[in-house]
C-alpha positions, 0 to 999 in steps of 0.5 A: 385251453390257452392258459398262461401262468404268471409268476411261475414260482414253485406253486406256478411250476406245480400247476404248470406241470400238472397242467401238462397232463391234460388234453384240453391244453393247447398252450401254456405260457410260463412267466418269470424274471429268471427263466433259468429256473424254468429249465425243466420245461424247455422241452415241451412243446406245448410251452412257451417261457417269457419274461414279458407278461403282456405277450403271455396274456396275449396269446392266452384265454386263462391267466393264472396269476401266481405271483406274491401279493405285494406285487399283484396290484402293480402286475395287474394294473399294468396288464389291464389294458391288454385285457378283454372280456373274454379273459379268465382271471384266476388268482392263486395268491394268498390273502388277496380278495375278489374284490380287490381284483374286481377293483382293477379290472371291473365287476364284469370280469370272469374273477377266480380265486383258487387254493391249489397245493404243490401236490398239483405237480403229481396230480394229487392237488386238493383246490378249493375255489371261489369266484366273483358273480360274473366268474360264476359262469366260468366255475365248470371250466375252473373245477376242470382245469384244477380237476386236471391237477387232483381234487377241487372243491367251491367253497365261499370266498370267505373260508378261502383263508381256512382252506389255505392252511388246511390244504397248502400249509397243510402239505408241509405240516404232513411232510413233517409228520411223515419225516418224524415217522421216518425219525422214529424208524430210523431209532428202531434201526431201519436204514434211512431210506428204508424208513423213508419208505415205510413212513411214505407208503403208510401215509398214503395207505391211512389216506386211501383207505379213507378216502376209498371207504368214507369212513371216519379215521377212528373207524379205521384206527378202531380196526388196528387197535386190540385191547392191551396192544401196542398200538393203542399204548402209542396212541395214548402216549402221543396224546399225552405229549399233545399230538393232537393239541398241537396240530390243532394249535399250529393249524389255528397259528396259521390261520391267525397269520394268514389273517395278518397277511390279508389284513396288510 
């Protein structure tokens, strides 16, 4: 695969790190106005750094756009004369619909929208993927690309906004929960580095249990709660304080915001 990432910011760099672990990758172009921010990729033989988007397009078959939404239309119009029918266009840009991309490049182009998260850099992203009608022909390629950096799922485009909240913003939500657990552990007497390790590994273990067993979270909760025990006491206090309600409200607030971004 010859890939170019147009706009290698935080998400673009996470995708790049995930792609570099794929044996199918033959070359990777990364573009950014400030190349000093890409110094981590200087020593990779497969990577070329450039400020020239056109150069990157000419040396790639798969184009991953990871720029800010307000810049996408202008950049896509600039690149349009250099696009071929063989190019696969993958957008990881929030709120930019496939129809808007087709309006610039045409319905006969391979267009894919994907929403990975920053865990792509460690091969643990959850990526949701949608395509236009022509892009369906390349869905297996898109899934292969994003499976190389975690797990992917094809969904209807109208669900991508919600997927962005759950999977991309969701990384930040889970980080905040781990931080809160760490703070609680420090209050109970652990050193900060010990508290961080305890919280982080326990979170990873909980997710791994559910992934491997396929069970509902409540089934695993039942395994560690005993009558009149400390676990149920803590769980009930958290619910009294609005843990689940706060999470759901936060998710819905993010969803409302992302819809505003889309409409603007």
